[in-house]
N, C-alpha and C positions, 0 to 999 in steps of 0.2 A: 190326686197325688201321684206319682210314680209308678209301680211297682219291683221292691226292690227290697234283699233281704241283705241287712247287715251285724258282725261279729262287732261287736260293741264289749273295751275292757272295764272292768272293773278296776281298782283298788282293794288286794284283799286281805280282806278284815278276820280278825278271827276273834269270838267272842263268847263267852263260859255263861248260858240260860240254863234258866231255874225253869220247869216242869208251873204251868199255871194250872191245864186241867188235861184225864186225860178220857175223851169221850169212846167208845166204843159206835164208830155210824154203821157197820154190819157187823157178823160174828166172822168177818175176819180183815178187818179195815179201822184202826184206829186213825182215830181224829186228837194230836197230841197239838197243845198251844202253850210255848213258848215264854217268854220274857225276861227280855235284857234294857239297861236303858240306851245301849251302846243301838239297840235297834231304831231308833233315832234316824241312825244314818241310813241302814240295810237301801239297802237298793240292786231292785229286779224287775228287769222291762223286760223279759221275755219269759208266755206262761211252763219254756220247758225245762231255763235256766235247773239248776242245782248247789246245790251248798251240798261242804263234806260231813259231815257228824262223825262224830270222835267218842267214845265211849270205851269209861273208865269202869275197869273189871273189876267185878262186886267188891267191897268196900273199901276199895279205892280212891282219892282224890286225885281228878285232870286238874294237872296244871298250864298254866299258860301258856302256848311257844310264843316264839318270834319269828316273824317273820327273815326271810335268805334267798339267798341264790336259789336254792332248789325249792324254798314252795316250802313250806313251816317250821322250824328246827323247835321238839320236845324237849324239855327238861332232859336230863341221862339220854339222849338220846334213842328214846326207848320211844315206839310212833304204837300209839294208840288205832285201838280197832275203826278203821272209819267207812262209810256208805254212801252213797252221792242219794239226793234226795233232791223230790221238789215243795221249791217252797210252796205252797199251796194256795199263801194267801197272805195276802201282810199285813200291818196299820202302823205307818213310823211315826205316829201322833201316840197309839197308846204301849207301842216300841212289843212290837206282838208279833210272832212269823211262825203263822200254821201248816205242820208235816202233816201227811197221813199217810200213818204205813202197812203196809201190808202183815198178817200175822199169821204167814206159815212157817216153817223152821223154829227151829230155836236156834239160833247163828242170833253173833252181839246185837244187833239193831231189834227182830224179832221179837227177843229176850228181854230187853231192856224195853220196849216196847206196851210188851203186855201184861209186863206190870207196873208201872212206868206212875209218879203222885206226883202230886204240888210238891215243890219242893226241891227235888228231885235235878240235878244238873246234865248236860250233856254238851260239851262243845262242838260249835257254828261254823263252818271256813265259809268266809266267801256268799255271793256268788263271785269268781275268779272273769265273768263276765254271761256276755246275752247274748241272742242267736234275734234278732230284729226281723220281719219281717211288717215292710212297709210299704204303706194301697192298700187300697179294693180291692177285693177278689168276687170275680159273680159266685163261685159258691169254695167251701171248704169244708174238706175230707178230714176224720181224724178218724184209726182204729189203732186199735193195738187191746191188749187186756189189763190185767187188773193192775201188775207193775206200773202199766202207763197212764190211770184215769183219773191220778192227782195230777198232770198234765193237758191233761185231755178235760176234764173238769174245770181247773182255770183259763184254757181257752174259751171253753164254752159261755161260761161266763164273763168271760171276758170282752168276747165278738161285739161288736156294736149292731144297736137296734137295725130289724131289716134283715143280718148277715142270713146267708143261707148252709146253710150247718147240715154233713150227716157225721153222726158216733158212732162206731159201730165198737162193741166193747165186749170181750170177749172177761168173761166169769165163770167160778166154782159151781157154783146152783140161786138157783133166784130169791135168795135168803141177800144174794148180795148187789142189789141191783140199787143206784141209786139218784137221786133228783137233784136236780139243775136249777137252780135261778138265772134266767139269763131274758135279755131282751131278744138275742137275734131266735133263727129260724128253725129251730129245733128237729132232727130228725132222729132219734134215740133210737140203738140196737141194739138188743143184747142178745148176745151168742152166750150162749150157759150150757156147758161141756159137760154136767151129770146128762143133759139129754141131747148129747150126743155133736153138742156148737161147737162149727170152730173159725176160727179168726179168718182164716185164707180163704177158703170157700167164698163163705160172706161176703167176702169183701170181697171176690167174684163173680157172685148175683148179683150185686149192684151197682144200677145202672146209672153212668157218671152225669150230669147237668148237662147241655148245653153251655158254653162260652170256655172263659178261663177259671182254672180253677187252682186251691193252693193244698194238698195233698201231705197232714204228718202222720206219720208209722212209728209206733212204738213195742217195743215187748221183746217177745224172746226170737231170737239170730234170722233163726230159719224160714219164721215164719216171713218177720222181719223181709226176710231177703224176696219170699218170691210173690210176697205183695207187692211192692217194688220191681218186681221185671214186672203183671198182672199192670201194674199202673202205667208203665208207659207204655207197657204191649197197646194200652186207653187210650196215647195221646199227652199222657199227665204231658206236661212243658219239666224234664229232669231239674228247672231251675227253680222248679217252685214244687218241689218234692223233697222234703224233709224228711229220711228214715233214721232211726236213735237204736242200736240193739244193744237192751235194759240187765240181757239174760240172756245163758246160749243154754240149751237144753243138755244135762248131766255135769253143768262145773259147780260147786258150791253156794255163790255167789245167788241163786235161784234158793233154797233152800234155807236164808237168813229174812224170808221177803223183802231184796233188794229189791227198792225200788226209783223210780227221780219221779 
């Protein structure tokens, strides 16, 4: 298969899902399983897709919006707080979607995820589209901080048997390390901030394999930009490099455990 990337659009759908379980993967990462009968039609073609999660204010009930020309229109014209998150996994047979939340800060998403219990609800919009990477590459590079961990973890687990992948992930401390079930040949490198580790430096110090690779970089905007510049200088084809800014230092979303 030729190496191509394709943007696939999906029908915009909105669900009000119920929490099935809330598991603490690490001290700062909660894995929440959501259920809704309409998840039988859930579609997410790419590892870095995102849904928009909507959170009702404490004591209030989230009302179902209707799709309009400008996206979702909520009753009364009041749009609840929303944040973008990556579907970590999903099962259309059981009607379940799994979302991982970084628990730092006290914004609506992190606060909700820290205390969510079975039966609680939240709104789930999308994904509106997928950026699909087609074809086989000689190697893959995945680099990001904990906000990118859901996308990176999903990619690691979805890569085919025998694929060579280097994953470089920055985390707060050693207790935030995760494990992944994968058939790929995984070279996993944790960059620990409490030990002085920095993602940009770790990527710069990594020797890239021979051949044609595909790189995915996500996390804090300035770090992502620096890594992009380095990889282009190292000869990575810009067509085979995707860089996503999930947060920007000094902006409020990071305090909310913003993740994709």
